[in-house]
C-alpha positions as CSV (number, residue, x, y, z in Angstrom):
1,X,6.2,-37.1,33.5
2,X,7.1,-33.8,31.8
3,X,10.6,-32.8,30.9
4,X,12.3,-29.9,29.1
5,X,13.4,-30.4,25.5
6,X,16.8,-28.9,25.9
7,X,17.5,-29.1,22.2
8,X,15.1,-26.3,21.5
9,X,16.4,-22.8,22.0
10,X,13.8,-20.1,22.6
11,X,14.2,-16.5,21.4
12,X,13.7,-14.1,24.3
13,X,14.1,-10.9,22.4
14,X,14.5,-7.5,24.1
15,X,11.5,-6.3,22.2
16,X,9.9,-3.0,21.4
17,X,6.8,-2.0,19.4
18,X,6.0,-1.4,15.8
19,X,2.9,-0.4,13.9
20,X,2.0,1.0,10.5
21,X,3.1,4.6,10.3
22,X,-0.3,6.2,9.4
23,X,-1.9,5.0,12.6
24,X,0.5,6.8,15.0
25,X,1.2,9.8,12.8
26,X,-2.5,10.6,12.6
27,X,-2.7,11.0,16.4
28,X,-1.7,14.7,16.4
29,X,-2.9,16.7,19.4
30,X,-2.7,20.4,20.3
31,X,0.4,21.5,22.2
32,X,0.1,21.4,25.9
33,X,0.5,24.7,27.7
34,X,3.9,24.8,29.2
35,X,4.0,25.0,33.0
36,X,5.6,28.0,34.6
37,X,9.3,27.4,35.3
38,X,10.3,27.3,39.0
39,X,12.0,30.5,40.2
40,X,15.6,30.8,39.0
41,X,15.1,28.3,36.1
42,X,14.0,28.6,32.5
43,X,11.9,26.7,30.0
44,X,14.3,26.0,27.1
45,X,12.4,25.9,23.7
46,X,14.8,25.1,20.9
47,X,14.5,24.2,17.2
48,X,16.4,21.8,15.0
49,X,16.5,22.7,11.3
50,X,18.2,21.7,8.1
51,X,21.0,24.2,7.3
52,X,20.5,24.1,3.5
53,X,16.7,24.6,3.5
54,X,15.8,25.9,7.0
55,X,13.1,23.2,7.1
56,X,12.4,21.7,10.6
57,X,13.8,18.2,11.3
58,X,11.1,16.3,13.2
59,X,12.0,13.7,15.8
60,X,15.6,14.6,16.0
61,X,17.2,13.5,19.3
62,X,18.4,16.2,21.7
63,X,20.5,15.6,24.8
64,X,21.5,18.3,27.3
65,X,24.4,17.4,29.7
66,X,25.3,17.4,32.5
67,X,21.7,17.4,33.6
68,X,21.0,14.4,31.3
69,X,17.7,15.7,29.7
70,X,16.9,13.8,26.5
71,X,14.0,14.4,24.2
72,X,12.6,14.1,20.6
73,X,11.8,17.2,18.7
74,X,8.2,17.4,17.7
75,X,6.7,17.4,14.2
76,X,7.7,21.1,13.9
77,X,11.4,20.4,14.9
78,X,10.9,22.0,18.3
79,X,11.9,20.6,21.6
80,X,11.0,21.8,25.1
81,X,13.1,21.3,28.3
82,X,11.5,22.5,31.5
83,X,13.1,23.9,34.7
84,X,16.6,24.3,33.2
85,X,18.9,26.2,35.6
86,X,21.0,29.0,34.1
87,X,24.5,27.9,33.1
88,X,26.6,26.3,30.3
89,X,25.5,23.0,28.8
90,X,26.7,20.5,26.3
91,X,24.1,19.8,23.6
92,X,24.1,16.6,21.5
93,X,21.8,16.5,18.5
94,X,21.3,13.6,16.1
95,X,19.2,13.0,13.0
96,X,19.3,10.3,10.4
97,X,21.1,11.5,7.3
98,X,22.7,14.5,9.0
99,X,26.1,15.2,10.4
100,X,26.0,14.8,14.2
101,X,26.1,18.1,16.1
102,X,27.9,18.5,19.4
103,X,28.0,22.0,20.7
104,X,27.6,24.1,23.9
105,X,25.1,26.7,24.9
106,X,24.7,29.2,27.7
107,X,21.2,29.3,29.2
108,X,20.1,32.6,30.5
109,X,17.2,35.0,30.2
110,X,18.4,36.2,26.8
111,X,19.0,32.7,25.4
112,X,16.2,30.3,25.9
113,X,15.1,29.8,22.2
114,X,18.2,28.5,20.4
115,X,18.1,27.3,16.9
116,X,20.4,24.4,15.8
117,X,21.3,23.8,12.1
118,X,22.3,20.4,10.8
119,X,24.2,19.6,7.6
120,X,23.3,16.6,5.4
121,X,25.7,13.7,5.3
122,X,27.7,13.6,2.1
123,X,26.5,10.4,0.6
124,X,29.3,9.0,-1.5
125,X,28.4,5.4,-0.8
126,X,26.7,5.1,-4.3
127,X,30.1,5.7,-5.8
128,X,31.8,2.8,-3.9
129,X,33.4,0.4,-6.4
130,X,32.0,-3.2,-5.9
131,X,35.2,-4.5,-7.5
132,X,37.3,-3.0,-4.7
133,X,39.4,-5.5,-2.6
134,X,37.5,-7.3,0.2
135,X,37.1,-5.1,3.2
136,X,38.5,-5.9,6.6
137,X,36.2,-6.5,9.5
138,X,37.0,-3.6,11.9
139,X,36.5,-3.3,15.6
140,X,35.2,0.2,16.5
141,X,37.0,2.2,19.1
142,X,35.2,3.0,22.3
143,X,33.8,6.3,20.8
144,X,32.7,4.3,17.7
145,X,35.4,5.5,15.4
146,X,36.5,3.3,12.5
147,X,39.0,4.1,9.8
148,X,37.0,2.9,6.8
149,X,35.0,6.0,5.7
150,X,32.1,4.1,4.1
151,X,31.8,1.9,7.2
152,X,32.0,4.9,9.4
153,X,28.9,6.4,7.6
154,X,26.8,3.3,7.7
155,X,27.8,2.3,11.3
156,X,27.1,5.9,12.4
157,X,23.6,5.8,10.9
158,X,23.0,2.4,12.5
159,X,23.9,3.8,15.9
160,X,21.5,6.8,15.4
161,X,18.7,4.3,14.7
162,X,19.6,2.5,17.9
163,X,19.7,5.7,20.0
164,X,16.3,6.7,18.7
165,X,14.8,3.3,19.7
166,X,16.4,3.6,23.1
167,X,15.1,7.1,23.6
168,X,11.6,6.1,22.7
169,X,11.6,3.0,25.0
170,X,13.1,4.7,28.0
171,X,11.8,8.3,27.9
172,X,8.3,7.4,26.6
173,X,7.7,3.9,28.0
174,X,4.8,1.9,26.7
175,X,3.1,-1.5,27.3
176,X,2.6,-3.8,24.4
177,X,1.1,-7.1,23.6
178,X,2.6,-9.7,21.3
179,X,1.1,-12.6,19.4
180,X,3.4,-15.5,19.2
181,X,3.4,-18.7,17.1
182,X,5.6,-21.7,17.9
183,X,5.8,-24.2,15.1
184,X,7.6,-27.6,15.1
185,X,8.0,-28.3,11.4
186,X,8.7,-31.6,9.7
187,X,10.8,-30.7,6.7
188,X,10.3,-34.1,5.0
189,X,6.5,-34.4,5.4
190,X,5.9,-30.6,5.4
191,X,3.7,-31.0,8.5
192,X,3.3,-28.5,11.4
193,X,2.6,-28.7,15.1
194,X,1.6,-25.1,16.0
195,X,1.0,-23.5,19.3
196,X,-0.3,-19.9,19.7
197,X,0.0,-17.6,22.7
198,X,-0.1,-13.9,23.6
199,X,1.6,-11.9,26.4
200,X,2.2,-8.3,27.5
201,X,5.5,-6.6,28.1
202,X,6.9,-3.1,29.0
203,X,9.3,-1.4,26.6
204,X,11.7,-0.3,29.4
205,X,13.0,-3.7,30.3
206,X,16.6,-3.8,31.7
207,X,18.3,-6.7,29.8
208,X,21.5,-5.6,28.2
209,X,24.0,-7.4,26.0
210,X,26.9,-9.2,27.7
211,X,29.8,-10.7,25.7
212,X,29.3,-14.4,25.2
213,X,26.1,-14.4,27.4
214,X,23.3,-14.6,24.9
215,X,22.3,-18.1,25.9
216,X,21.3,-18.7,29.4
217,X,18.9,-20.6,31.7
218,X,15.7,-19.2,33.0
219,X,12.8,-20.5,35.0
220,X,9.0,-20.3,34.4
221,X,6.4,-20.6,37.1
222,X,4.4,-22.8,34.7
223,X,6.9,-25.0,32.9
224,X,10.1,-24.8,35.1
225,X,13.6,-24.6,33.7
226,X,14.1,-23.6,30.1
227,X,16.9,-22.4,27.9
228,X,16.6,-19.1,26.1
229,X,18.5,-17.0,23.6
230,X,18.4,-13.4,24.7
231,X,18.6,-11.8,21.4
232,X,20.6,-8.5,21.0
233,X,18.5,-6.0,19.1
234,X,19.0,-2.7,17.4
235,X,19.3,-0.9,20.7
236,X,22.5,-2.7,21.4
237,X,24.2,-0.9,18.5
238,X,24.1,2.1,20.9
239,X,26.0,0.2,23.5
240,X,29.8,0.3,23.7
241,X,29.9,-3.2,25.1
242,X,28.3,-4.6,21.9
243,X,30.3,-2.5,19.5
244,X,33.7,-3.3,21.0
245,X,32.9,-7.1,21.2
246,X,32.3,-7.3,17.4
247,X,33.9,-6.3,14.2
248,X,32.0,-4.6,11.4
249,X,32.4,-4.1,7.7
250,X,30.4,-2.4,5.0
251,X,29.1,-5.0,2.6
252,X,27.8,-2.8,-0.2
253,X,24.3,-2.4,-1.6
254,X,21.3,-4.9,-1.6
255,X,17.6,-4.6,-1.9
256,X,14.7,-5.0,0.6
257,X,11.3,-5.1,-1.1
258,X,12.8,-3.4,-4.1
259,X,14.3,-0.6,-2.0
260,X,18.1,-0.1,-2.2
261,X,19.7,-0.6,1.1
262,X,23.2,-0.5,2.6
263,X,24.3,-3.7,4.2
264,X,26.4,-3.8,7.4
265,X,27.9,-7.1,8.5
266,X,29.2,-7.9,12.0
267,X,30.8,-10.8,13.8
268,X,32.0,-11.5,17.4
269,X,35.6,-11.3,18.2
270,X,37.5,-14.6,17.7
271,X,38.4,-14.8,21.4
272,X,34.7,-15.1,22.3
273,X,34.4,-18.9,22.6
274,X,30.9,-18.9,24.1
275,X,27.7,-18.5,22.1
276,X,27.3,-15.0,20.7
277,X,25.8,-13.5,17.5
278,X,26.9,-12.5,14.0
279,X,24.7,-11.1,11.3
280,X,23.8,-8.2,9.1
281,X,21.6,-5.1,9.2
282,X,20.1,-3.4,6.2
283,X,19.6,0.4,6.1
284,X,17.5,2.4,3.6
285,X,19.9,4.1,1.2
286,X,17.8,7.2,0.9
287,X,16.5,7.7,4.5
288,X,19.0,5.7,6.5
289,X,16.2,4.0,8.4
290,X,16.8,0.4,9.4
291,X,14.6,-2.0,7.4
292,X,15.8,-5.5,8.5
293,X,18.3,-7.2,10.8
294,X,19.6,-10.8,10.7
295,X,21.2,-12.5,13.7
296,X,22.8,-15.9,13.7
297,X,24.0,-17.7,16.8
298,X,27.7,-18.5,16.8
299,X,29.6,-21.2,18.8
300,X,26.4,-23.1,19.4
301,X,28.4,-26.3,19.7
302,X,30.3,-25.0,22.8
303,X,27.3,-25.8,25.1
304,X,25.5,-29.0,25.9
305,X,23.3,-30.0,24.4
306,X,24.7,-28.4,21.3
307,X,22.6,-25.9,19.2
308,X,22.7,-26.8,15.6
309,X,22.0,-23.3,14.4
310,X,19.7,-20.4,15.0
311,X,18.7,-17.7,12.6
312,X,16.6,-14.7,13.7
313,X,15.2,-12.2,11.2
314,X,13.7,-8.9,12.4
315,X,11.8,-6.5,10.1
316,X,11.1,-2.8,10.9
317,X,8.6,-0.1,10.1
318,X,8.7,3.7,10.4
319,X,6.4,4.5,13.3
320,X,7.2,8.2,13.6
321,X,9.1,10.3,11.1
322,X,12.7,9.0,11.1
323,X,11.9,6.5,13.9
324,X,11.8,2.8,13.1
325,X,11.0,-0.1,15.4
326,X,10.5,-3.8,15.0
327,X,7.4,-5.1,13.3
328,X,8.0,-8.9,13.3
329,X,10.6,-11.3,14.5
330,X,11.0,-14.8,13.0
331,X,13.4,-17.5,14.1
332,X,14.3,-20.9,12.7
333,X,16.3,-23.6,14.5
334,X,17.1,-27.1,13.1
335,X,16.5,-29.8,15.7
336,X,18.8,-32.7,16.2
337,X,17.5,-36.2,15.5
338,X,16.9,-38.2,18.6
339,X,17.5,-41.5,16.7
340,X,18.4,-42.5,13.2
341,X,14.8,-43.0,12.0
342,X,13.5,-39.5,13.0
343,X,12.7,-36.9,10.4
344,X,14.5,-33.6,10.0
345,X,12.7,-31.1,12.2
346,X,12.8,-27.3,12.6
347,X,11.5,-25.2,15.5
348,X,10.1,-21.9,14.2
349,X,8.9,-18.9,16.1
350,X,7.1,-15.8,15.0
351,X,6.5,-12.8,17.3
352,X,4.3,-9.9,16.1
353,X,2.8,-6.8,17.8
354,X,-0.9,-6.9,18.6
355,X,-1.4,-3.6,20.5
356,X,0.3,-1.0,22.7
357,X,-0.3,2.0,24.9
358,X,2.0,4.7,26.4
359,X,2.2,4.4,30.1
360,X,2.8,8.1,30.9
361,X,3.1,10.4,27.9
362,X,3.7,9.9,24.3
363,X,6.4,11.6,22.1
364,X,5.8,15.1,21.0
365,X,2.8,15.4,18.6
366,X,1.2,12.1,19.7
367,X,-1.8,11.4,22.0
368,X,-0.5,9.9,25.3
369,X,-3.9,8.2,25.8
370,X,-3.6,6.4,22.5
371,X,-4.2,2.6,22.5
372,X,-3.3,1.1,19.1
373,X,-4.7,-2.3,18.1
374,X,-3.8,-4.2,15.0
375,X,-6.9,-4.8,12.8
376,X,-8.2,-8.3,13.1
377,X,-8.4,-10.2,9.8
378,X,-10.8,-13.1,10.1
379,X,-11.4,-14.9,13.4
380,X,-8.8,-14.3,16.0
381,X,-7.1,-17.4,17.3
382,X,-6.5,-17.4,21.0
383,X,-5.5,-20.5,22.9
384,X,-3.8,-21.2,26.1
385,X,-0.1,-22.1,26.0
386,X,0.4,-25.7,25.3
387,X,3.5,-27.9,25.7
388,X,5.9,-26.3,23.2
389,X,4.8,-22.7,23.8
390,X,7.2,-20.1,25.2
391,X,6.9,-16.5,25.9
392,X,9.9,-14.2,25.3
393,X,11.5,-12.4,28.2
394,X,9.3,-14.5,30.6
395,X,9.8,-18.0,29.0
396,X,7.4,-20.8,29.9
397,X,8.5,-23.8,27.8
398,X,8.8,-25.8,25.6
399,X,8.1,-29.3,27.0
400,X,6.8,-32.5,25.5
């Protein structure tokens, strides 16, 4: 008779791709000839540049409202919007390390090649005194405003990272394959029971953060009922629901692989009594790219069976200039003893990208037909899911 081990919590991350930057950046193709604009509309070809140097700012995000067009600029800082009717539009431009630009333009026959200039963020964070009084954990307003200037800078850059990931996943959707390792580890004997599996996902899944709803039930066609932790990810930092359900504070400088980073801590509001998440994100102090994120489950004892703890660590890589996405997700959960004689056990998961391909078209300057595969080192291990295995987003275990 099979039954679900309800003590184990499986991480069902809202995942996206990551890969070493040189692989994707090398796939540069010639520009596609622009289609003729329908009668009465225009092809808007704009450029985003640094105000101080006039250098192009590749992979800036450009949004035009109210028509809702959103694009990356290409490697040359240029973006193209097709079939734009004449009229007045709000333009929203974001780039890491630069002051956000919100402006308006009037599109007509004489104005279809606008140039937008961005100003660098005044980086005074290095001058912050570490001996200053402890900072308060501040809940952002709905527009993201916080009164702490250092926190405002770092939180603003975190949101830009989130918006870039969201744009890539939704505007340029891709299919990707994950390798997953599920390890039941005996901490006393240092022994492992490991299960491997792989599965394929789309980047434009529709799960979104809901306050106090990060742990839920799910059902698998193979293994039946399971319990999963639907992990908020970087993209949730662009969601007002996540921002207003947590408080944030700037925690100063740290290092990631010898690279100085700004640390941003966050925690759920005290009135959230159901399981939620707290943690930290670490942003490169020079480029403002996210490098790592830590999530820890809170209020795990409020559900039955109780969850002793869950820590999830996500590392990121730069996949396009100024665009970072997850490379690897690792989670660790202590398991309760079923009787006094049992050893202390941990359930560990590792999820890592194997390959991906764009479904329709890639971002500017990339080959839409590109299929990227991680180089295989040694013999590839591929086994069917066993009891204990579970696939994120479409969980199928564990059992025993």
